[in-house]
C-alpha positions as CSV (number, residue, x, y, z in Angstrom):
1,M,121.3,98.4,104.2
2,T,118.1,100.0,104.2
3,D,117.0,103.8,105.6
4,G,113.7,104.7,106.7
5,L,112.1,104.0,103.7
6,G,113.5,101.1,102.3
7,H,115.8,102.3,100.1
8,L,118.4,99.9,99.3
9,D,122.4,100.4,99.0
10,G,124.9,98.3,96.9
11,D,123.6,95.2,95.3
12,A,120.4,94.3,97.4
13,G,118.4,95.5,94.4
14,H,116.0,92.4,94.7
15,A,115.7,93.0,98.8
16,R,111.9,92.4,99.5
17,E,109.2,94.4,102.2
18,G,108.8,92.1,104.9
19,S,108.3,92.1,108.6
20,G,111.6,90.5,110.0
21,H,110.3,87.1,111.3
22,A,111.7,84.2,109.7
23,A,110.2,83.0,107.0
24,S,109.0,79.8,108.4
25,E,106.9,82.0,110.9
26,Q,105.3,84.3,107.7
27,L,103.9,81.1,106.0
28,R,100.0,80.6,106.1
29,P,97.5,79.1,104.3
30,P,95.9,80.9,101.7
31,A,92.9,82.6,102.6
32,A,89.5,80.7,102.1
33,R,87.3,81.6,99.4
34,V,83.2,81.7,100.1
35,D,81.4,81.1,96.9
36,G,84.5,81.6,94.6
37,Y,85.0,85.1,96.2
38,A,88.2,85.9,98.6
39,P,88.4,88.2,101.2
40,L,89.0,91.5,100.0
41,R,91.9,91.8,102.8
42,S,93.8,89.3,100.5
43,Y,94.5,91.4,97.8
44,A,97.7,92.8,96.4
45,A,97.8,95.3,93.9
46,L,99.7,95.7,90.5
47,G,99.5,98.9,87.8
48,D,101.0,100.4,84.8
49,G,99.5,104.4,84.9
50,R,96.9,103.0,83.0
51,T,94.8,100.4,84.6
52,L,95.4,98.2,87.9
53,A,95.2,94.4,88.5
54,L,93.7,92.8,91.8
55,V,96.2,89.8,92.9
56,A,94.6,87.4,95.9
57,E,96.8,85.3,98.1
58,D,95.8,82.0,96.2
59,G,97.5,83.9,92.7
60,R,94.3,84.4,90.9
61,I,93.6,87.6,89.6
62,D,90.1,88.6,90.1
63,W,90.4,91.9,88.5
64,L,92.0,93.6,85.8
65,P,90.0,96.5,83.3
66,L,91.7,96.7,79.8
67,P,93.4,99.1,78.5
68,D,92.0,101.4,81.0
69,L,90.9,101.6,84.9
70,D,87.6,102.6,84.2
71,T,86.8,100.2,80.8
72,P,84.3,97.6,81.4
73,P,86.4,94.8,82.9
74,V,87.2,91.8,81.0
75,F,88.4,90.3,84.4
76,A,86.3,90.9,86.9
77,A,85.5,87.7,89.1
78,L,86.2,90.1,92.0
79,V,82.4,90.7,91.5
80,D,81.1,88.0,89.5
81,A,83.2,84.9,90.6
82,E,81.2,82.9,87.7
83,D,81.1,84.7,84.7
84,G,83.2,87.8,85.3
85,G,87.0,86.1,84.4
86,R,90.3,85.7,85.9
87,I,94.1,84.7,85.7
88,E,95.0,81.6,87.5
89,L,98.7,80.7,88.5
90,A,99.0,78.4,91.9
91,P,100.4,74.8,92.8
92,T,98.1,72.2,92.3
93,V,98.7,70.7,95.6
94,A,97.9,72.3,98.9
95,F,100.4,75.2,99.9
96,R,101.2,77.8,102.2
97,L,102.4,81.4,101.3
98,R,104.4,84.3,102.0
99,R,104.4,88.0,99.9
100,E,106.0,91.3,99.7
101,Y,106.4,93.8,97.3
102,L,109.9,94.3,96.2
103,V,111.3,97.4,97.9
104,G,110.7,100.2,96.8
105,T,108.3,99.1,93.6
106,N,104.8,97.8,93.1
107,V,106.2,94.5,91.6
108,L,104.9,91.7,93.8
109,V,106.6,88.5,95.2
110,T,104.7,85.6,96.4
111,T,106.7,82.3,97.7
112,F,104.2,79.2,97.6
113,V,105.7,76.6,99.9
114,T,104.2,72.5,99.3
115,D,105.3,69.8,101.5
116,D,107.7,68.7,98.4
117,G,109.1,71.9,97.2
118,E,109.0,75.9,97.0
119,V,108.5,78.1,94.4
120,R,108.4,82.2,93.4
121,V,106.2,83.9,91.6
122,T,107.2,87.4,90.4
123,E,104.7,89.5,88.8
124,A,104.2,93.1,87.5
125,M,102.1,95.2,84.8
126,N,105.4,95.7,83.3
127,T,106.7,99.2,81.9
128,G,108.9,100.2,79.0
129,V,112.2,102.0,78.4
130,A,111.0,105.3,78.3
131,G,107.8,105.2,80.8
132,R,104.4,103.3,80.3
133,L,104.0,100.9,77.6
134,P,101.7,101.9,74.7
135,W,99.8,98.1,75.5
136,A,99.0,96.3,78.8
137,E,101.5,93.7,79.8
138,L,101.1,91.5,82.7
139,A,104.3,89.6,83.3
140,R,104.3,86.7,85.8
141,R,107.4,84.6,86.2
142,V,108.0,81.4,88.3
143,E,111.2,80.1,89.8
144,G,111.7,76.6,91.3
145,V,113.2,77.1,94.3
146,R,114.0,73.5,96.1
147,G,112.2,70.5,95.5
148,T,109.4,69.6,92.8
149,V,106.1,71.7,92.5
150,P,102.9,70.9,90.5
151,M,102.0,74.0,89.3
152,A,98.8,75.4,86.7
153,W,97.5,78.4,85.0
154,R,94.7,79.6,83.3
155,V,93.4,82.8,81.6
156,R,89.5,83.0,81.4
157,P,88.1,86.4,80.2
158,G,84.7,86.7,81.5
159,T,81.5,88.0,79.8
160,V,82.3,92.0,80.6
161,F,79.0,91.7,83.2
162,G,76.9,89.7,80.6
163,T,77.3,91.6,77.5
164,A,80.0,89.8,75.5
165,S,81.1,86.5,74.6
166,P,84.8,85.3,74.9
167,W,86.7,83.6,72.4
168,V,90.1,81.9,71.6
169,Q,91.8,82.2,68.3
170,D,94.7,80.1,67.5
171,T,96.9,82.6,65.1
172,V,100.3,81.8,63.1
173,H,102.0,83.6,66.0
174,G,100.3,82.3,69.1
175,L,96.8,82.0,70.8
176,V,94.6,85.5,71.5
177,L,91.9,85.6,73.3
178,H,88.9,88.3,72.0
179,D,86.5,89.8,74.5
180,D,84.2,92.7,73.9
181,G,86.9,94.8,71.5
182,V,89.7,93.4,73.4
183,T,92.6,91.3,72.6
184,V,94.8,89.4,74.9
185,A,97.5,87.7,73.3
186,V,98.9,84.8,76.0
187,R,102.7,84.1,75.4
188,T,104.5,81.6,77.6
189,G,108.1,80.5,78.5
190,G,109.8,77.3,80.0
191,E,108.2,73.9,79.0
192,M,104.6,73.9,80.1
193,T,101.3,72.7,78.4
194,V,99.4,75.4,76.3
195,V,95.3,74.1,75.9
196,P,92.8,76.1,74.1
197,D,89.5,75.4,75.3
198,G,86.6,77.3,73.8
199,Q,86.6,80.4,75.7
200,Q,90.0,80.0,77.9
201,V,93.5,79.1,77.7
202,S,94.9,76.6,80.0
203,G,98.1,74.6,81.4
204,V,100.3,73.0,83.6
205,F,104.2,72.6,84.5
206,T,106.4,71.3,87.1
207,A,108.8,73.7,88.9
208,V,112.0,72.5,90.2
209,A,115.1,73.7,91.8
210,G,116.8,76.2,89.3
211,S,113.5,76.5,86.7
212,R,112.2,79.3,85.4
213,H,108.8,79.7,83.7
214,L,106.7,82.6,82.7
215,L,103.2,83.4,81.8
216,V,102.8,86.7,79.9
217,L,99.4,88.7,78.7
218,A,99.4,91.4,76.5
219,A,96.3,93.3,75.7
220,T,95.3,96.6,73.8
221,A,91.4,97.6,72.6
222,G,90.2,98.1,69.1
223,E,94.0,98.4,67.6
224,P,96.2,95.6,67.0
225,V,98.2,93.7,69.6
226,Y,101.7,93.4,70.2
227,L,102.7,90.0,70.5
228,P,105.6,90.4,73.3
229,D,108.8,87.9,73.2
230,P,108.6,86.1,76.5
231,Q,112.5,86.8,77.5
232,D,111.4,90.4,76.9
233,A,108.5,90.5,78.9
234,D,111.0,88.4,81.8
235,R,113.6,91.1,81.4
236,G,110.9,93.8,81.6
237,I,110.0,92.5,85.5
238,D,113.7,93.5,86.3
239,R,113.1,96.7,84.3
240,T,109.8,97.7,85.7
241,A,111.2,96.9,89.3
242,D,113.8,99.3,88.6
243,N,111.7,102.0,87.1
244,W,109.5,102.0,90.2
245,R,113.0,102.7,92.4
246,A,114.0,105.4,90.2
247,W,110.7,107.1,91.5
248,T,110.9,106.3,94.9
249,R,114.4,108.1,95.1
250,E,113.1,111.1,93.7
251,F,110.6,111.5,97.1
252,H,111.9,112.9,100.5
253,Y,110.4,111.6,103.7
254,D,112.5,111.2,106.5
255,G,110.0,110.8,109.2
256,P,108.5,107.6,111.3
257,W,106.8,104.9,109.6
258,G,108.6,105.1,106.8
259,K,108.0,101.6,105.2
260,A,104.1,102.4,105.6
261,V,104.2,105.9,103.8
262,Q,106.4,104.6,101.0
263,R,103.7,101.8,100.5
264,S,101.2,104.3,100.5
265,A,103.1,106.6,97.9
266,L,103.5,103.7,95.7
267,T,99.8,102.8,95.9
268,L,98.7,106.0,95.2
269,K,101.2,106.1,92.2
270,L,99.3,103.3,90.9
271,L,96.0,105.2,90.9
272,L,97.2,108.0,88.8
273,H,96.1,108.0,85.5
274,A,99.3,108.7,83.2
275,P,97.6,109.7,80.1
276,T,95.7,112.8,81.7
277,G,97.0,113.4,85.2
278,A,93.9,112.6,87.0
279,I,93.9,110.3,90.0
280,A,91.4,107.7,90.7
281,A,89.7,107.5,93.9
282,A,89.8,103.8,93.7
283,G,90.9,101.0,91.5
284,T,87.5,99.0,91.9
285,T,83.4,99.3,91.4
286,S,80.7,98.2,94.0
287,L,82.6,96.3,96.8
288,P,80.2,96.9,99.1
289,E,80.7,99.3,102.6
290,S,78.2,97.1,104.4
291,V,77.5,93.3,104.2
292,A,74.0,94.2,104.6
293,G,73.9,95.6,101.2
294,G,72.5,98.8,99.6
295,K,75.8,101.0,99.6
296,N,77.9,99.8,96.6
297,W,79.4,102.5,94.5
298,D,81.8,103.1,91.8
299,Y,85.1,105.1,92.7
300,R,86.8,105.1,89.5
301,Y,86.5,108.5,88.9
302,A,88.8,112.0,89.6
303,W,87.2,113.5,92.7
304,V,88.6,117.0,92.9
305,R,89.1,116.6,96.3
306,D,91.4,113.5,96.4
307,A,93.2,115.1,93.5
308,A,93.8,118.3,96.0
309,Y,94.7,115.4,99.0
310,T,97.0,113.7,96.6
311,L,99.0,116.8,95.4
312,D,99.4,117.9,99.0
313,A,100.9,114.8,99.7
314,W,103.2,114.8,96.6
315,I,104.3,118.4,97.2
316,G,105.0,117.4,101.0
317,F,107.8,114.6,99.1
318,G,109.2,117.1,96.9
319,L,107.5,115.5,93.3
320,R,107.6,117.6,90.8
321,E,106.1,115.9,87.9
322,E,103.1,114.0,89.1
323,V,102.3,117.4,91.3
324,H,102.4,119.5,87.6
325,A,100.5,117.2,85.5
326,A,97.7,116.4,88.5
327,T,97.5,120.4,88.8
328,A,97.2,120.8,85.0
329,W,94.6,118.2,84.8
330,V,92.6,119.5,87.7
331,L,92.9,123.2,86.2
332,H,92.2,122.4,82.8
333,T,89.1,120.2,83.7
334,L,87.1,122.6,85.8
335,R,87.7,125.9,83.3
336,E,86.5,123.2,80.5
337,H,83.4,122.1,82.7
338,G,82.8,124.4,85.8
339,L,83.1,123.6,89.2
340,R,82.3,119.6,89.7
341,V,82.7,117.0,92.4
342,F,84.1,114.5,90.0
343,F,84.9,113.5,86.5
344,T,85.9,110.7,84.0
345,L,90.0,110.1,84.5
346,A,89.6,111.2,80.4
347,G,88.3,114.4,82.2
348,D,85.0,114.5,80.5
349,L,81.4,114.7,82.5
350,P,80.2,111.1,84.1
351,E,77.4,109.8,81.7
352,G,75.1,109.0,84.7
353,Q,74.7,105.6,86.7
354,Q,73.7,102.2,85.6
355,E,73.2,98.7,87.4
356,A,75.6,96.2,85.5
357,L,74.5,92.4,85.0
358,A,76.6,91.0,88.3
359,P,75.8,89.6,91.5
360,G,78.6,91.7,93.3
361,W,81.5,90.3,95.6
362,R,79.8,87.6,97.7
363,G,76.3,88.4,96.4
364,I,76.4,91.8,97.6
365,G,75.3,94.0,95.0
366,P,74.7,96.0,93.2
367,V,77.3,96.6,90.4
368,L,77.5,99.7,89.2
369,T,79.1,102.0,86.6
370,G,78.8,105.9,87.2
371,N,78.5,107.6,91.0
372,R,75.3,109.3,91.9
373,A,77.2,112.4,93.4
374,D,77.3,113.7,90.1
375,G,75.9,116.9,89.8
376,Q,75.8,117.4,94.0
377,L,76.7,120.7,95.4
378,Q,79.7,119.9,97.8
379,L,81.0,123.5,99.1
380,G,84.1,121.7,100.3
381,I,85.3,121.5,96.8
382,Y,86.6,125.4,97.2
383,G,88.6,124.7,99.6
384,D,90.1,121.5,98.5
385,L,91.0,123.4,95.0
386,L,92.3,126.7,97.0
387,A,94.6,124.6,99.5
388,V,96.0,123.0,96.8
389,M,96.8,125.8,94.6
390,R,98.4,127.7,97.7
391,G,100.4,124.9,98.2
392,Y,101.5,124.5,94.7
393,V,102.8,128.4,94.8
394,D,104.5,127.8,98.5
395,A,106.2,125.1,97.1
396,G,108.0,127.5,94.6
397,N,105.9,127.5,91.5
398,L,104.1,130.4,89.8
399,L,100.5,130.7,88.5
400,D,99.6,131.9,84.7
401,A,97.3,134.8,84.3
402,E,94.6,132.6,83.4
403,T,94.7,130.4,86.3
404,G,94.9,133.3,88.5
405,R,92.0,134.7,87.3
406,F,89.9,131.4,87.4
407,L,90.9,131.1,91.1
408,A,89.9,134.6,92.0
409,A,86.3,133.7,90.4
410,V,86.6,130.8,92.4
411,A,87.1,132.7,95.9
412,D,84.1,135.3,94.8
413,Q,81.9,131.8,94.4
414,A,83.1,130.8,97.7
415,A,82.1,134.1,99.9
416,D,78.6,133.8,98.2
417,A,77.7,130.1,98.2
418,W,79.2,129.2,101.7
419,H,75.4,130.3,102.8
420,R,73.9,127.5,101.0
421,P,73.0,124.3,102.1
422,D,74.8,121.2,100.6
423,A,75.5,117.5,99.9
424,G,78.3,117.5,102.3
425,M,81.2,115.8,102.1
426,W,79.7,112.8,102.4
427,E,77.3,113.2,99.6
428,L,74.1,112.8,101.4
429,P,71.0,113.2,99.8
430,G,68.9,116.5,101.0
431,P,70.9,119.8,101.2
432,R,71.9,121.0,104.9
433,H,74.1,123.7,106.3
434,H,77.1,121.1,107.0
435,T,79.9,122.6,109.4
436,S,82.6,121.2,107.5
437,S,81.1,122.5,104.2
438,K,81.2,126.1,105.5
439,L,84.7,125.5,106.7
440,G,85.6,124.7,103.3
441,C,84.7,128.2,101.8
442,W,86.3,129.6,105.0
443,Q,89.5,127.6,103.8
444,A,88.9,128.6,100.3
445,L,88.9,132.1,101.2
446,R,91.9,132.3,103.6
447,C,93.8,130.8,101.3
448,A,92.5,133.2,98.1
449,V,94.2,135.9,100.3
450,H,97.4,134.4,100.6
451,L,97.7,133.8,96.9
452,A,96.6,137.5,96.6
453,E,99.6,138.3,99.4
454,Q,101.6,136.6,96.6
455,G,100.9,138.6,94.0
456,Q,99.8,135.4,92.3
457,I,95.8,136.0,92.0
458,A,94.0,139.5,91.8
459,G,90.8,140.4,93.5
460,D,89.2,141.9,96.6
461,A,91.1,140.1,99.2
462,A,89.8,142.6,101.7
463,R,86.5,141.3,100.7
464,W,87.7,137.4,100.9
465,A,89.3,138.1,104.7
466,A,86.1,139.8,105.8
467,E,83.9,137.0,104.4
468,S,86.1,134.2,105.8
469,D,85.8,135.7,109.4
470,R,82.2,136.0,108.8
471,I,82.1,132.0,108.5
472,A,84.1,131.2,111.3
473,D,82.5,133.7,113.8
474,W,79.3,131.8,112.5
475,V,80.7,128.2,113.0
476,R,81.8,129.3,116.1
477,A,78.5,130.5,117.2
478,H,76.3,127.9,115.7
479,C,78.1,125.1,115.3
480,W,79.8,124.1,118.6
481,S,77.5,122.6,121.5
482,E,79.0,122.7,124.8
483,E,76.7,119.8,125.9
484,R,78.6,117.2,123.4
485,G,81.7,118.9,123.9
486,A,82.5,118.8,120.4
487,Y,81.3,120.5,116.9
488,L,78.5,119.1,115.4
489,M,77.9,117.9,112.0
490,A,75.1,120.9,111.3
491,P,73.7,123.6,113.6
492,G,70.3,122.5,115.0
493,S,71.6,118.7,114.7
494,D,73.0,116.4,117.6
495,A,75.3,114.4,115.1
496,L,78.9,114.4,115.3
497,D,80.8,114.1,111.9
498,A,84.2,113.1,111.8
499,S,85.1,115.5,108.4
500,I,85.5,117.8,111.1
501,L,88.8,116.7,111.8
502,L,90.3,118.1,108.7
503,H,89.9,121.4,109.9
504,A,92.9,121.0,112.4
505,R,95.2,120.7,109.1
506,S,93.4,123.4,107.4
507,G,94.0,126.0,110.5
508,F,90.5,126.8,111.6
509,D,90.9,125.3,115.1
510,T,93.7,123.4,117.0
511,G,92.8,124.2,120.4
512,E,90.7,123.1,123.1
513,R,87.3,122.9,121.0
514,M,89.2,120.4,118.8
515,S,90.8,118.6,121.1
516,R,87.6,117.8,123.1
517,T,85.9,117.0,119.5
518,I,88.8,114.4,118.8
519,D,87.5,112.9,122.4
520,A,83.5,113.0,121.8
521,L,84.2,111.7,118.1
522,R,86.6,108.6,119.6
523,A,83.8,108.0,122.3
524,E,80.8,107.8,119.9
525,L,82.3,106.7,116.6
526,G,85.4,104.4,117.7
527,T,86.1,101.0,118.0
528,G,89.6,100.4,118.8
529,P,91.7,102.8,116.9
530,L,89.1,102.7,113.9
531,L,86.5,105.6,113.3
532,H,83.1,106.0,111.8
533,R,82.4,108.7,109.7
534,Y,79.4,110.1,111.3
535,T,76.5,109.5,113.9
536,G,74.3,106.4,113.3
537,M,76.8,104.9,110.6
538,P,78.3,102.0,113.5
539,E,75.1,100.3,112.5
540,E,75.1,100.9,108.9
541,E,78.5,100.5,107.6
542,G,82.0,99.6,108.4
543,S,84.3,102.4,110.0
544,F,86.0,104.9,107.4
545,V,90.0,104.4,107.5
546,A,90.5,107.7,106.5
547,C,88.6,109.2,109.5
548,A,90.9,107.5,112.2
549,F,94.2,109.1,110.1
550,W,92.4,112.3,110.2
551,G,92.2,112.1,114.1
552,V,95.9,111.3,114.5
553,A,96.5,114.2,112.5
554,A,94.0,116.5,114.2
555,M,95.2,114.8,117.6
556,A,99.3,116.0,116.8
557,L,98.2,119.4,115.6
558,V,96.4,120.0,118.9
559,G,99.3,119.3,120.9
560,R,98.6,115.4,122.1
561,R,101.6,114.2,119.8
562,E,102.3,111.2,121.9
563,E,98.7,110.0,122.1
564,A,98.6,110.3,118.5
565,R,101.8,108.3,117.7
566,Q,100.2,105.5,119.9
567,W,97.0,105.7,117.7
568,M,99.3,105.7,114.8
569,D,100.5,102.7,115.8
570,E,97.7,101.0,116.6
571,L,96.2,101.9,113.0
572,L,99.0,100.7,111.0
573,A,98.7,97.6,112.5
574,Q,95.1,97.2,110.9
575,A,96.5,97.1,107.0
576,N,97.0,93.5,105.2
577,D,100.1,92.1,104.7
578,V,101.2,94.1,101.9
579,G,100.1,97.3,103.2
580,I,97.0,98.0,100.5
581,W,94.1,99.7,102.5
582,P,90.5,100.0,101.5
583,E,87.5,102.1,102.2
584,M,86.5,100.7,105.2
585,I,87.1,98.1,108.0
586,D,84.8,95.9,110.0
587,A,85.8,97.2,113.2
588,R,84.6,94.0,115.1
589,T,86.2,91.6,112.6
590,G,88.8,93.2,111.0
591,D,87.5,92.6,107.6
592,F,87.8,94.5,104.9
593,L,84.8,96.9,103.0
594,G,84.3,98.9,100.1
595,N,86.6,99.7,97.4
596,L,90.2,99.2,97.2
597,P,92.8,100.3,97.0
598,Q,91.7,103.6,97.9
599,A,93.6,106.8,97.6
600,L,91.6,108.7,100.4
601,S,92.6,106.1,103.0
602,H,96.8,106.3,101.7
603,L,96.3,110.2,101.6
604,A,94.9,110.4,105.3
605,L,97.6,107.8,106.3
606,V,100.8,109.9,104.4
607,Q,99.4,113.2,105.8
608,A,99.0,111.9,109.4
609,A,102.6,111.0,109.2
610,L,104.0,113.9,107.6
611,T,101.8,116.0,110.2
612,L,103.3,113.9,112.8
613,A,107.2,114.1,111.6
614,E,107.1,118.0,111.5
615,E,108.5,119.5,114.7
């Protein structure tokens, strides 16, 4: 039996997430590639706490940076189909497929069905007995279910954006591949051919009913490589599934849409960089927000904003270790480097933006490392930081004296900084007095007052309260348009901005004005259940997934809960078959756009569900 989250009782430990339809109805051909590139909607994600792999429906892993998510990727066919490198495993004849994650895990199961047989591929980025392995280990198990299915595999590292040339070494202990300081050992189990060929290793085998084959990659960078025994790696898949289930049992959510909430929580866990506690904004770089190009960014960094929203969600789930690790990372990093928008996953300052030698997904470049938002002034960060620290304390935790002094200083800064123009949440060039930015400072000051009342920070709470009232009065006087029936993006502007929806949840407005703003946003920026970011964007880019979920939460908070539930149902139908969300969706075609998995999209889903679950 399963509860709302898909938890399992008894011996059903290998149950899989599914739609409930008969297996034959779930079968479909793999999505067609265009010039070697799979649709972004076709990807599922695997991860181990350091890096992340993207697996397309046709069995190709087109993205796997090693050893860390933000290192130059050895496997990057996602943005360079010809030279980027990939890991292939699939039948050599025409097939249909269905796939799902094992319930409560990030272990993926894909069933390939041909005219003559059926095989099941179970794959994971393996974890160890005590958690994350000190090397990266990708394990792909192939089980023959019925009939006969000819299979082929290939491991072909790429040129690391035109900077390296991979090569194969046949050692006394087996084949290894070398590429840009990364060593990848290839191990196999079962009867299959293993053919080294210059810069790649490949092979074929036949799966029959009851057969079992294994393809394992173990990788390290700048250190000796561990050569796992294939049978140990095979057992590691099951251990990894058990480890994921142990984690999902620790978080608590009894509301509606349990399967989608659990899948988003598991995806967010993939984006948590275990060595430091940082939370990556997304698993990729340079996937385009527009098919016309020009909007490609690197999201393999940790934004303070995303960390704050993630902590808010995890606190709501009753998690402990992740909450403290991410909180400690945010505080240590900000105290060391000052209040900045984002950092590397190691907690360092970004080194600037560079363009890589790669064509980009379907030729839509550029491919970038780094992000231009570094160094921007974004006032919303004040509210993000103070709000999550308030949540941390309200969950029953205590602040240390040094943190208290730091947060008091941040509140003092917010009390002055709100007068300044900034780049806003959308990181736009050219400073402006953004409405949502002012409300970020308002939120920061209200949270500081609360923390002071709790005895957690010392400072002039009366000044913070007075300044927050000034901000609120200013926004109500200058940022509301009766003619538009909405809060404006900025005073004096006629543009609308969906980020205002976050300030129903912050507590600024849950009344008539916010309700009217929701309707105005949907009328101008909405297509079906989806929303664009701000005025003018429907002509430039895809709809921004998080905005729509923010709208659901805001609609519930203004008292329109039944409408919000219907909107939520319509939105959830936009996910791909395994519940992965990108940054954007083309509202006309349903195609995914932007980097993925996108933390902000999954976070907004979770926050919407938590809001609707509240009585």
